[in-house]
ROTIGU-61481 format. One record per residue (C-alpha): residue number from 1; residue in one letter; x, y, z. Coordinates in nm, 3 decimals. Example, Ala and Ser with C-alpha at 12.3 -4.5 7.8 and 13.67 -1.06 7.14 Angstrom:
BEGIN
   seq   type         u         v         w
     1      A     1.230    -0.450     0.780
     2      S     1.367    -0.106     0.714
This chain:
BEGIN
   seq   type         u         v         w
     1      X    -7.812     3.002    -6.702
     2      X    -7.578     2.998    -7.001
     3      X    -7.818     3.220    -7.194
     4      X    -7.832     3.480    -6.915
     5      X    -7.452     3.473    -6.886
     6      X    -7.411     3.535    -7.259
     7      X    -7.669     3.815    -7.243
     8      X    -7.474     3.975    -6.955
     9      X    -7.151     3.950    -7.152
    10      X    -7.325     4.106    -7.452
    11      X    -7.446     4.399    -7.241
    12      X    -7.097     4.452    -7.096
    13      X    -6.946     4.434    -7.445
    14      X    -7.190     4.689    -7.587
    15      X    -7.139     4.928    -7.296
    16      X    -6.759     4.896    -7.316
    17      X    -6.760     4.932    -7.694
    18      X    -6.910     5.279    -7.666
    19      X    -6.593     5.393    -7.489
    20      X    -6.342     5.200    -7.700
    21      X    -6.143     5.402    -7.955
    22      X    -6.194     5.261    -8.305
    23      X    -5.910     5.042    -8.422
    24      X    -5.746     5.031    -8.080
    25      X    -5.723     4.650    -8.068
    26      X    -5.562     4.629    -8.411
    27      X    -5.314     4.898    -8.311
    28      X    -5.224     4.718    -7.988
    29      X    -5.193     4.386    -8.173
    30      X    -4.896     4.523    -8.366
    31      X    -4.693     4.509    -8.042
    32      X    -4.657     4.134    -8.081
    33      X    -4.533     4.125    -8.440
    34      X    -4.198     3.954    -8.479
    35      X    -4.270     3.745    -8.167
    36      X    -4.273     4.058    -7.955
    37      X    -3.921     4.161    -8.057
    38      X    -4.024     4.527    -8.064
    39      X    -4.231     4.542    -7.747
    40      X    -3.991     4.799    -7.601
    41      X    -4.032     5.022    -7.906
    42      X    -4.410     4.981    -7.883
    43      X    -4.411     5.094    -7.520
    44      X    -4.186     5.389    -7.597
    45      X    -4.407     5.508    -7.882
    46      X    -4.734     5.451    -7.697
    47      X    -4.622     5.630    -7.381
    48      X    -4.435     5.894    -7.581
    49      X    -4.747     5.975    -7.786
    50      X    -4.955     6.012    -7.470
    51      X    -4.692     6.238    -7.316
    52      X    -4.645     6.443    -7.632
    53      X    -5.017     6.515    -7.662
    54      X    -5.050     6.588    -7.289
    55      X    -4.744     6.814    -7.273
    56      X    -4.787     7.007    -7.598
    57      X    -5.164     7.026    -7.655
    58      X    -5.222     7.147    -7.299
    59      X    -5.024     7.462    -7.383
    60      X    -5.272     7.742    -7.451
    61      X    -5.560     7.530    -7.318
    62      X    -5.484     7.408    -6.969
    63      X    -5.176     7.629    -6.932
    64      X    -5.145     7.985    -7.056
    65      X    -5.495     8.017    -7.198
    66      X    -5.492     8.390    -7.128
    67      X    -5.127     8.464    -7.198
    68      X    -4.961     8.372    -7.529
    69      X    -4.606     8.393    -7.394
    70      X    -4.692     8.149    -7.114
    71      X    -4.855     7.914    -7.365
    72      X    -4.550     7.924    -7.592
    73      X    -4.315     7.857    -7.300
    74      X    -4.536     7.568    -7.185
    75      X    -4.522     7.423    -7.537
    76      X    -4.144     7.465    -7.538
    77      X    -4.111     7.273    -7.210
    78      X    -4.367     7.018    -7.328
    79      X    -4.167     6.921    -7.637
    80      X    -3.858     6.862    -7.423
    81      X    -4.040     6.682    -7.140
    82      X    -4.231     6.447    -7.372
    83      X    -3.911     6.336    -7.544
    84      X    -3.708     6.305    -7.224
    85      X    -3.961     6.109    -7.019
    86      X    -4.076     5.908    -7.322
    87      X    -3.723     5.784    -7.391
    88      X    -3.677     5.956    -7.727
    89      X    -3.955     5.797    -7.938
    90      X    -4.051     5.905    -8.292
    91      X    -4.418     5.976    -8.199
    92      X    -4.476     6.057    -8.568
    93      X    -4.546     5.818    -8.859
    94      X    -4.370     6.056    -9.099
    95      X    -4.051     6.043    -8.889
    96      X    -4.078     5.664    -8.867
    97      X    -4.123     5.640    -9.244
    98      X    -3.809     5.847    -9.293
    99      X    -3.612     5.625    -9.053
   100      X    -3.723     5.321    -9.254
   101      X    -3.629     5.495    -9.580
   102      X    -3.281     5.563    -9.442
   103      X    -3.234     5.207    -9.318
   104      X    -3.234     5.305    -8.952
   105      X    -3.541     5.093    -8.886
   106      X    -3.667     4.765    -9.030
   107      X    -4.011     4.747    -9.189
   108      X    -4.151     4.544    -8.899
   109      X    -4.013     4.784    -8.640
   110      X    -4.154     5.080    -8.831
   111      X    -4.494     4.909    -8.854
   112      X    -4.496     4.843    -8.478
   113      X    -4.393     5.201    -8.401
   114      X    -4.673     5.348    -8.616
   115      X    -4.926     5.110    -8.458
   116      X    -4.815     5.224    -8.112
   117      X    -4.829     5.590    -8.213
   118      X    -5.187     5.547    -8.335
   119      X    -5.281     5.359    -8.018
   120      X    -5.136     5.638    -7.806
   121      X    -5.320     5.908    -7.999
   122      X    -5.652     5.721    -7.997
   123      X    -5.630     5.681    -7.619
   124      X    -5.494     6.028    -7.543
   125      X    -5.754     6.257    -7.697
   126      X    -6.065     6.101    -7.533
   127      X    -5.875     6.059    -7.205
   128      X    -5.771     6.423    -7.187
   129      X    -6.112     6.537    -7.308
   130      X    -6.265     6.345    -7.018
   131      X    -6.024     6.517    -6.777
   132      X    -6.120     6.853    -6.926
   133      X    -6.486     6.779    -6.857
   134      X    -6.421     6.659    -6.501
   135      X    -6.208     6.955    -6.398
   136      X    -6.382     7.208    -6.624
   137      X    -6.063     7.285    -6.814
   138      X    -6.052     7.415    -7.170
   139      X    -6.067     7.111    -7.404
   140      X    -5.780     7.046    -7.642
   141      X    -5.791     7.162    -8.002
   142      X    -5.637     6.993    -8.303
   143      X    -5.533     7.029    -8.668
   144      X    -5.805     7.095    -8.924
   145      X    -5.839     7.254    -9.267
   146      X    -6.118     7.418    -9.463
   147      X    -6.308     7.175    -9.683
   148      X    -6.472     7.446    -9.894
   149      X    -6.258     7.360   -10.196
   150      X    -6.292     7.034   -10.388
   151      X    -5.916     6.989   -10.392
   152      X    -5.734     7.116   -10.078
   153      X    -5.417     7.217   -10.261
   154      X    -5.307     7.478   -10.007
   155      X    -5.359     7.242    -9.713
   156      X    -5.166     6.966    -9.892
   157      X    -4.873     7.194    -9.975
   158      X    -4.873     7.336    -9.622
   159      X    -4.841     6.992    -9.462
   160      X    -4.585     6.887    -9.724
   161      X    -4.364     7.190    -9.658
   162      X    -4.397     7.186    -9.280
   163      X    -4.321     6.814    -9.250
   164      X    -4.026     6.839    -9.489
   165      X    -3.870     7.121    -9.286
   166      X    -3.940     6.937    -8.960
   167      X    -3.747     6.636    -9.086
   168      X    -3.455     6.847    -9.206
   169      X    -3.449     7.005    -8.860
   170      X    -3.438     6.659    -8.702
   171      X    -3.154     6.542    -8.927
   172      X    -2.942     6.850    -8.864
   173      X    -2.987     6.867    -8.487
   174      X    -2.951     6.494    -8.425
   175      X    -2.690     6.388    -8.679
   176      X    -2.498     6.690    -8.804
   177      X    -2.444     6.912    -8.501
   178      X    -2.275     6.829    -8.173
   179      X    -2.322     7.063    -7.879
   180      X    -2.089     6.876    -7.648
   181      X    -2.176     6.802    -7.288
   182      X    -2.521     6.959    -7.311
   183      X    -2.601     6.828    -7.658
   184      X    -2.937     6.673    -7.566
   185      X    -3.076     6.977    -7.387
   186      X    -2.958     7.221    -7.654
   187      X    -3.081     7.018    -7.949
   188      X    -3.420     6.952    -7.783
   189      X    -3.455     7.321    -7.703
   190      X    -3.380     7.408    -8.066
   191      X    -3.624     7.137    -8.177
   192      X    -3.898     7.293    -7.962
   193      X    -3.824     7.639    -8.104
   194      X    -3.823     7.499    -8.458
   195      X    -4.158     7.325    -8.410
   196      X    -4.313     7.645    -8.275
   197      X    -4.176     7.839    -8.574
   198      X    -4.326     7.583    -8.814
   199      X    -4.663     7.597    -8.636
   200      X    -4.672     7.972    -8.677
   201      X    -4.547     7.963    -9.039
   202      X    -4.774     7.690    -9.177
   203      X    -5.122     7.744    -9.026
   204      X    -5.334     7.633    -9.325
   205      X    -5.391     7.274    -9.209
   206      X    -5.298     7.311    -8.843
   207      X    -5.026     7.223    -8.909
   208      X    -5.021     6.863    -8.787
   209      X    -4.680     6.766    -8.930
   210      X    -4.783     6.431    -8.787
   211      X    -5.041     6.195    -8.947
   212      X    -5.123     6.032    -8.614
   213      X    -5.217     6.362    -8.450
   214      X    -5.444     6.465    -8.735
   215      X    -5.634     6.136    -8.755
   216      X    -5.658     6.070    -8.381
   217      X    -5.788     6.424    -8.330
   218      X    -6.037     6.385    -8.615
   219      X    -6.180     6.068    -8.459
   220      X    -6.278     6.252    -8.140
   221      X    -6.256     6.624    -8.190
   222      X    -6.420     6.736    -8.514
   223      X    -6.784     6.657    -8.449
   224      X    -6.746     6.295    -8.560
   225      X    -6.909     5.991    -8.402
   226      X    -6.593     5.817    -8.283
   227      X    -6.512     5.693    -8.631
   228      X    -6.214     5.727    -8.859
   229      X    -6.251     6.003    -9.121
   230      X    -6.454     5.898    -9.424
   231      X    -6.334     6.192    -9.634
   232      X    -6.040     6.085    -9.851
   233      X    -5.913     6.443    -9.855
   234      X    -5.819     6.401    -9.488
   235      X    -5.578     6.121    -9.575
   236      X    -5.456     6.307    -9.883
   237      X    -5.357     6.609    -9.672
   238      X    -5.245     6.443    -9.350
   239      X    -5.097     6.113    -9.469
   240      X    -5.000     6.141    -9.836
   241      X    -4.836     6.486    -9.804
   242      X    -4.623     6.396    -9.496
   243      X    -4.527     6.063    -9.653
   244      X    -4.403     6.234    -9.968
   245      X    -4.220     6.487    -9.750
   246      X    -4.054     6.203    -9.556
   247      X    -3.932     6.029    -9.871
   248      X    -3.810     6.349   -10.035
   249      X    -3.636     6.464    -9.716
   250      X    -3.468     6.123    -9.686
   251      X    -3.342     6.142   -10.044
   252      X    -3.212     6.495    -9.989
   253      X    -3.028     6.389    -9.675
   254      X    -2.867     6.093    -9.852
   255      X    -2.756     6.320   -10.135
   256      X    -2.590     6.539    -9.874
   257      X    -2.451     6.286    -9.626
   258      X    -2.443     5.960    -9.820
   259      X    -2.618     5.633    -9.749
   260      X    -2.910     5.451    -9.904
   261      X    -3.281     5.508    -9.954
   262      X    -3.495     5.194    -9.933
   263      X    -3.171     4.998    -9.961
   264      X    -3.068     5.163   -10.290
   265      X    -2.782     5.403   -10.350
   266      X    -2.841     5.748   -10.497
   267      X    -2.636     5.837   -10.811
   268      X    -2.582     6.188   -10.674
   269      X    -2.357     6.285   -10.384
   270      X    -2.259     6.263   -10.111
   271      X    -2.190     6.635   -10.090
   272      X    -2.070     6.623    -9.730
   273      X    -1.695     6.632    -9.698
   274      X    -1.546     6.341    -9.510
   275      X    -1.334     6.419    -9.208
   276      X    -0.966     6.358    -9.271
   277      X    -0.818     6.086    -9.060
   278      X    -0.548     6.196    -8.820
   279      X    -0.214     6.033    -8.883
């Protein structure tokens, strides 16, 4: 009886494993680091990543497939909706790295956020691909680059530049400008426009501007067998380049506005003039 029970469990495990995203359990396990102190952040990032992929990748596929202006407007609304309903998560390991660099997030919190982002991406792409099959919708696409060259210099530089500019956009709209009563809606609208501009300006490697998107898409959408990429060039382009961009952007912002990078002061700046106190 015990033997048959174990055999049944083995069959269930094998059948379930075929549908399990690789690494999903390790990603979910990060939610309980620090005795679950960052469970809220984990939920925000996980749900936010699902929403971001659903709301932005559906543009031009499920919505506006035959009309570019409709697709662009759907993407514009998707960027705003994903942030609003997700509660304002990072949904991007490069952004999270920058927040850690600038001291706005602890290492443990950053680790949990990235784990949640990866979990969200690994669940989202197969889930929405399944929905595409069921309803006969156009499947999502994702960031890729040509692997004809031994060293993907152009793809690396494209991701580096796009991610750097994305982070500068985030700093300026969230910390430097104040649009008054309608600040959130204006800055999110400008964020959506900025992201679209970067997508059109840096097409060499997608762009992803987001390591999670590139890797989660690669696991399910580039003819792979539900495995993480084995090509080191993938990580060089989509993880190393954005990480360098995040660190450089953080340093540049500290030079301008002041603060610390990895807890250390910068011997240059701040260039930003302090507001004079009213007497």
